[in-house]
N, C-alpha and C positions, 0 to 999 in steps of 0.2 A: 502494499503500502503504500501510496505517495505521501510527504511527510503536507497532513494539513497545511501548512506553515510557508507553500510553496505558492500557496494559492495567491499571499503579498508578494512574490514579486512581480520588481515595477523592470518593463519590460522595456526594449527603447523600437520605435516603432521608423520612424523618424529620425536618423543621428544628426544633430547640429548640434556643432563647438563653432564658439563663440569667443575673441579674443584668451584663448585656453580655456573659455568656461564652459560646459557641456550642459546644454535646453532644450536637450536631444527631444521631441516629439511621442512621450511615453504612453500605454495602455491608461494610467491612471488619466496622464491631459486628457485622450480620448472622448473616457469615461466620464472627464466634468466638461467637455464641449457633449457627447451624448445627453447630457443631463440637461446641460440648459437650453440646449434646441429641444425634446423630452417636452420641457414644463414649457417655452412658449408656443409651439406646438396644440398643446394641450389648453391655453388657458386662451386659443383665439380658436381652438374649435369648442368652444365650450361657451367660449362666447357669441361665436357666430353667429344665432339665430336667437339673439336674445328673446324671451317672453316674462309675461309674466306671471304666470305659472312650470315656473323651471323644468327643464326633464332633468334624466338622472346629471350626467356630466359641466352640467349649467348649475344643478344645487349642488354639484363638490366642488365644486370650483367655488359657488361663492360662501362654504361652507369653511375651507380655506381662509377667502379672504377674511370670512368674519370670524376664527380663533387668532391670528396675525392682529385685528385690529383692538380684538379684550384685549391678549394678552398685552402691548401696549398700551391700550387705559388705566389698565390695570394696575400695570406694575412701572411706569414712567409718569402716569401723569397728567399733570398740569405738565403741557411747551411740550408734548409727545409728539403733537402727535404731525410734526415735517418730517419727524424719523422714524415714521409707519410704511413709508417706499425702503425703506433698507433694511427691519426688520424683518417684512414680509419675502422679502431676494435675497434672506438669510435662513427664512426660517422653508423656501419651497425650494432651492439649494441644494439643503444636505436633505430635507426630504426625499427627493426626489432622487439624489442621490447612493439614500441608506436601500432606497426598495432598486433601486435599479439595478443596484446590487446582489440585493437577493436571488438577480434567476438566470439560471445554470449561462458559466463561461463565461459571464460576467464580474466585472473588476470593481473593485468599493474598495474606491480612491478615499475613503473615512475612512479607510482602518488603515492608512494610516497617520504616522502622529505627524509628519512633516506635512503634511495640508492642512491638520485643525490645526498643531499648534501655529500652520500663520495663519489661518483667520480667526485663532483665539489673541492670537499680538497685537496683525490689526486690526481687532474692534476694539480690543483694551488702549494701541494710543491710538485711535481714533478719538476714542472718549475719551483720554490725559486729558488732549487738545480742545475737545467741545467746552472739557470743563475748566480748564483752563484759560480758555477765547473769553469763557461766558463772566468767569466769578474774581480772574485775575490772579492774584496772589493769595485769596480771600477762599482757593480753590482747596492751598496746603491743613490750612483747619479741619477738611475731610477727619485726617489724619488726631484731631485730638478731641473729644465725644465731645460734646460742646454740655457744662451741668459738671464735668470733670472736677477733682481739687488741682491746681495746677498743682501741685510736689510729685501728684504723677503724672506727669508729661514724661521726665526721664522713661519708664517702663511702657505705658501706652504706644505715644508716639514710633517708637519702633516694630510697637508687636500691630499698629494699625499700617506700617510700612509695608514690612511685612505679612502680610493679612494683603494687603492690596496688590502687590508683584503678584502676587503666589495666586491670584486674579484667571491671568492667564494662561497659568500655568494645569489649573483643577476644572478650566473650561477646555481646555484640546483637550487631554490625559481622558477626560470622561468618557468622551464621543468617542475616542479613539480606542477607548479599550475596550468600550463596548464592542463594536463594531469586530474587533478580534477575537471577543471570544464566542461573540455566537457563534462566527461562519465558519471558527475551529471547532466549534462542538459540529457542527451540523455536516463540516466534514469528515469527524472522526466516525456519528453515526451515519453516514450514508457509506463510508468503507463501509461498516458491518454490513450493512444491506445484500453490499455484494459478495460481499464473501463467502454470503449465506445462500444465497442463492438467492434474494431479493424473492419474485412470488412465485417458483418452482421450485423452493423448500421452505415445508412449517416454520423454520427458526427463522426464518428470511424477516414474515411473515412481521415481528415482534419489535424488529429495529424497524424498519419502512415505520410504523403506527407511529414511532417515536423520533422519526424526524418527523415525520408533517407535523406533528405537536408545536417541536418544537420552532419548525418554520411560521408558526401561526403564531410561535410567540418571537419572533426573529418580526416580523410585519408589527407585531405595538412595539415593539424593541424601536425597530425605527422610527416609528410616528414619534413616540414618545422620546425619545435622544434627538430627533431635532424640535422638539415640542422644550424641550424643560434647556435649550441649546439658547431658545429665541427670549426663551425665561429670562435667563440671568441674562442675559444682553439688553434687556429692558431692565433690568435691576440696579445691571452695573450702570445703566444710561440717568436710571432715580439719580440714584447719586450723585452722576458727578452738573446732573441740572438741577437739583436738589439741596445737595451739599446735606444725606442725613439719610 
């Protein structure tokens, strides 16, 4: 049986090197493009014939829009509306990437820390700059809780700074770890199905049933992780906007 980790191998499809840097178009790049194209096509088709009583696709698209809108409203609060397009695109990109990664022979780019970490770092830097541009030096009061005694500053400030700097790590690792764990489990159980004869040998039915159950669970995890990523982004954005 092939190693379950082989499914995460990055493969160069179009080798490109500029000034000594390898910026080749890889299988991860391909599936990011497929994810963007698929999500855009989905919303174009779903909204091409808008009706008062929506069809299945239109209803699904509207539900996704409503979920993202609720996440922004509930977690960012006042002043969060301008950031809705960013949060919505982020949510849809991760959601479609996670779900497409469950298709056989597909590549799950969210299972790579380089991808999830880069997204988390971009979000972290962007939100920090938003906070600084909006509040100036007052932004740094975020690292000292209001109402706390001044004598506690030498202890609280370092703790708050470390906690703040750990946000992109937590954001990126959470998505990466969940995707890797789920896909490894699917690969291992799938290997058992094949080695035990799948449908032709009675023992193969048991791991196949387990594979179906884990697949359903992974679909739920794919949706939840995209939702959690969007929520945490909004929570961090709320802190930057309101400093509490």
